[in-house]
C-alpha positions as CSV (number, residue, x, y, z in Angstrom):
1,M,126.4,54.9,-123.8
2,K,123.3,53.5,-125.5
3,K,122.3,49.9,-125.0
4,I,122.2,47.7,-128.1
5,N,118.8,45.8,-128.3
6,I,118.4,42.8,-130.6
7,P,114.8,42.6,-131.7
8,P,113.2,39.0,-131.0
9,Q,112.6,38.4,-134.7
10,I,116.5,38.7,-135.4
11,K,117.8,35.1,-136.1
12,G,121.5,35.8,-137.0
13,L,124.1,38.4,-136.2
14,I,126.8,39.6,-138.7
15,F,129.7,41.8,-137.6
16,D,132.1,43.7,-139.7
17,M,135.6,43.2,-138.2
18,D,137.9,46.2,-138.6
19,G,136.6,49.2,-136.7
20,T,133.5,47.3,-135.5
21,I,134.5,44.5,-133.4
22,A,138.3,45.1,-133.3
23,D,140.0,48.4,-133.0
24,T,142.4,47.9,-136.0
25,M,141.6,51.0,-138.2
26,P,144.5,53.1,-137.0
27,T,146.9,50.2,-137.8
28,H,145.3,49.7,-141.3
29,Y,145.8,53.4,-142.0
30,L,149.5,53.3,-141.0
31,A,149.9,50.3,-143.4
32,W,148.1,52.2,-146.1
33,K,150.4,55.1,-145.6
34,V,153.5,53.0,-146.3
35,V,152.0,51.6,-149.5
36,F,150.6,55.0,-150.8
37,D,153.9,56.8,-149.9
38,E,155.7,54.2,-152.1
39,L,153.3,55.0,-155.0
40,G,153.9,58.7,-154.4
41,Y,150.2,59.5,-153.4
42,N,149.2,61.3,-150.1
43,F,146.4,59.1,-148.8
44,T,144.5,61.1,-146.2
45,E,142.9,59.8,-143.1
46,K,139.6,61.3,-144.4
47,E,139.8,59.2,-147.6
48,F,140.7,56.2,-145.5
49,Y,137.5,56.4,-143.3
50,E,135.2,57.0,-146.1
51,L,136.3,53.9,-147.7
52,A,136.0,51.8,-144.6
53,G,134.8,48.2,-145.4
54,V,135.9,48.5,-149.2
55,T,138.3,45.7,-150.2
56,T,141.9,46.5,-150.5
57,V,142.2,45.9,-154.2
58,E,139.0,48.0,-154.8
59,I,140.7,51.0,-152.7
60,L,143.8,50.7,-154.8
61,E,141.9,50.7,-158.1
62,K,139.7,53.6,-157.1
63,I,142.3,55.9,-155.8
64,A,144.6,55.1,-158.9
65,S,141.6,55.6,-161.3
66,E,140.6,59.0,-159.7
67,N,144.1,60.4,-159.5
68,G,145.5,59.3,-162.9
69,F,148.0,56.7,-162.1
70,S,148.2,52.9,-162.8
71,V,148.9,50.3,-160.2
72,D,149.1,46.5,-159.9
73,A,146.3,46.5,-157.4
74,H,146.8,42.9,-156.3
75,L,150.5,43.3,-155.7
76,Y,150.0,46.3,-153.7
77,A,147.1,44.7,-151.8
78,D,149.4,42.0,-150.7
79,K,152.1,44.7,-149.7
80,K,149.5,46.4,-147.7
81,E,148.2,43.4,-146.0
82,N,151.8,42.2,-145.1
83,E,152.6,45.7,-143.7
84,Y,149.4,45.5,-141.6
85,L,150.4,42.1,-140.3
86,K,154.0,43.4,-139.4
87,L,152.4,46.3,-137.5
88,V,149.9,44.2,-135.6
89,S,152.4,41.6,-134.7
90,K,154.3,44.3,-132.7
91,G,151.3,44.9,-130.4
92,D,148.0,43.5,-129.2
93,V,144.9,43.9,-131.2
94,K,142.3,45.5,-129.0
95,P,138.6,44.7,-129.1
96,I,135.9,47.3,-129.3
97,D,134.1,46.1,-126.1
98,P,130.6,47.2,-126.3
99,I,130.3,45.4,-129.7
100,L,132.3,42.3,-128.5
101,D,130.1,42.3,-125.4
102,V,127.1,41.8,-127.8
103,A,128.8,38.8,-129.5
104,K,129.6,37.3,-126.1
105,E,126.0,37.7,-125.0
106,Y,124.7,35.9,-128.1
107,F,127.5,33.3,-128.4
108,G,125.8,30.0,-128.6
109,K,122.3,31.5,-128.6
110,L,122.1,32.9,-132.3
111,P,124.3,32.0,-135.4
112,M,127.0,34.7,-135.8
113,A,129.2,35.6,-138.7
114,I,132.1,38.0,-139.6
115,G,131.6,39.9,-142.9
116,T,134.7,41.9,-143.7
117,G,136.9,43.4,-146.5
118,G,139.9,41.6,-144.9
119,N,141.2,38.1,-146.1
120,D,141.3,34.9,-144.3
121,E,144.7,35.5,-142.8
122,L,143.7,38.8,-141.4
123,I,140.4,37.3,-140.0
124,E,142.1,34.7,-138.1
125,H,145.0,36.9,-136.8
126,T,142.6,39.6,-135.7
127,L,139.9,37.5,-134.1
128,T,142.5,35.4,-132.3
129,G,144.0,38.6,-131.1
130,I,140.8,39.6,-129.3
131,G,140.0,36.0,-128.1
132,A,136.9,35.8,-130.4
133,F,137.9,33.4,-133.3
134,H,135.8,30.6,-131.9
135,M,132.7,32.6,-131.4
136,F,131.8,33.0,-135.1
137,D,130.6,29.8,-137.1
138,V,130.9,31.8,-140.5
139,K,133.7,34.1,-141.6
140,V,133.5,35.8,-145.0
141,G,136.2,37.9,-146.3
142,Y,137.0,39.6,-149.6
143,D,138.7,36.6,-151.0
144,Q,135.4,34.6,-150.8
145,V,133.2,36.9,-152.9
146,E,133.2,38.5,-156.3
147,N,132.1,42.0,-155.2
148,G,133.1,43.8,-152.0
149,K,131.1,46.3,-150.0
150,P,128.9,48.4,-150.7
151,N,127.8,45.5,-152.8
152,P,125.6,43.2,-150.5
153,E,127.3,40.0,-151.6
154,T,129.6,39.8,-148.4
155,F,126.6,39.8,-146.0
156,L,124.3,37.8,-148.3
157,Q,127.0,35.0,-148.1
158,C,127.1,35.3,-144.4
159,A,123.3,34.8,-144.3
160,I,123.4,31.8,-146.6
161,R,126.2,30.1,-144.7
162,M,124.4,30.8,-141.3
163,G,121.2,29.5,-142.8
164,V,119.3,32.6,-141.9
165,E,117.2,34.6,-144.3
166,P,118.4,38.2,-144.9
167,Q,115.4,40.0,-143.3
168,Y,116.2,38.1,-140.0
169,C,119.8,39.2,-139.9
170,M,121.2,42.2,-138.1
171,V,124.6,43.7,-139.1
172,F,127.0,45.7,-137.0
173,E,129.0,48.2,-139.0
174,D,131.3,51.2,-138.6
175,G,131.6,52.2,-142.3
176,A,129.2,53.8,-144.8
177,P,129.9,51.2,-147.6
178,G,129.1,48.4,-145.1
179,I,126.0,50.2,-144.0
180,E,124.9,50.6,-147.5
181,A,125.7,46.8,-148.1
182,A,123.6,45.6,-145.3
183,R,120.6,47.8,-146.4
184,R,121.0,46.7,-150.0
185,A,121.0,43.0,-148.6
186,G,117.6,43.6,-146.9
187,M,119.1,43.4,-143.5
188,R,118.7,45.5,-140.4
189,V,122.0,47.4,-139.6
190,I,123.4,49.2,-136.5
191,D,125.9,52.0,-137.0
192,I,128.2,51.1,-134.1
193,R,129.6,54.6,-134.0
194,E,126.4,55.6,-132.2
195,Y,127.2,53.1,-129.4
196,I,131.0,53.5,-128.7
């Protein structure tokens, strides 16, 4: 496994949550399957991973638009998040250790943020589940921004709230929309799939 090196000019770290610091993606997919099955749409795992980091509402709107059906995106987003919470309450949330280890190493040394497509409840539940809630001074979810990933707003909000200029931030991501968002924000980005 490759070692993750943080260049000395980096002054703040931003972590995506699902699939980056917490191994929740399979559970999110199961929750999506319940919702899309109810809508009569076969949501594939390939589609799911291509949309990693995109907000729940935006995923629903995109799939409905591309496949010619209408959906109350906010209603079904709530259903999806409730289904996810039901599923994770049945078992422990697991950390992605190589990435959580980076956060542990820099905890108290650099400001750190979570920038995710999840909402406050999911952030609290997931980070508490891996024992990391206290490590992040800033937590920005989809309910705190106008535009989710690949728009850079989530990560720019993290930088503002940490008090760090974007060019001095490093983002840890596992999805193409999030990697694009970090680049558009003018930040360095690590595709964590190369390290796990």
